[in-house]
C-alpha positions as CSV (number, residue, x, y, z in Angstrom):
1,M,-30.3,4.6,-2.7
2,E,-28.6,1.3,-4.4
3,A,-25.9,1.1,-5.7
4,S,-25.5,-0.7,-9.3
5,P,-23.1,-3.1,-10.2
6,K,-21.1,-0.7,-12.0
7,Q,-20.9,1.4,-9.2
8,Q,-19.9,-1.4,-7.0
9,E,-17.4,-2.3,-9.2
10,L,-15.6,1.1,-9.5
11,Q,-16.0,1.3,-5.4
12,K,-14.1,-2.6,-5.4
13,G,-11.7,-1.4,-8.0
14,K,-11.0,1.7,-5.8
15,I,-10.6,-0.2,-2.8
16,E,-8.0,-2.9,-4.2
17,Q,-5.9,0.0,-5.5
18,L,-5.6,1.8,-1.9
19,E,-4.5,-1.9,-0.7
20,K,-1.8,-2.3,-3.3
21,Q,-0.8,1.3,-2.7
22,Q,-0.6,0.4,1.0
23,E,1.5,-2.7,0.6
24,Q,4.1,-0.9,-1.6
25,D,4.1,1.8,1.1
26,K,4.7,-1.3,3.9
27,R,7.4,-2.5,1.4
28,K,9.1,1.2,0.9
29,I,9.1,1.5,4.6
30,E,10.7,-1.9,5.5
31,L,13.5,-1.3,2.7
32,F,13.9,2.3,4.5
33,E,14.2,0.6,8.2
34,K,16.7,-2.1,6.7
35,Q,18.5,0.8,5.1
36,Q,18.7,2.6,8.3
37,T,19.9,-0.5,10.3
38,A,22.5,-1.2,7.8
39,I,23.8,2.7,8.2
40,I,23.6,2.4,11.8
41,S,25.5,-1.1,12.0
42,K,28.2,0.3,9.8
43,K,29.2,2.9,12.4
């Protein structure tokens, strides 16, 4: 079963969205870790 160009475009779009989501999650984690470090260093 050959995927149509439209399906391939959709697939590509989904993958790009997933990658963006992962990038955002990574940034959230980094921010969270920085906050944790700041809290710990205040003590």
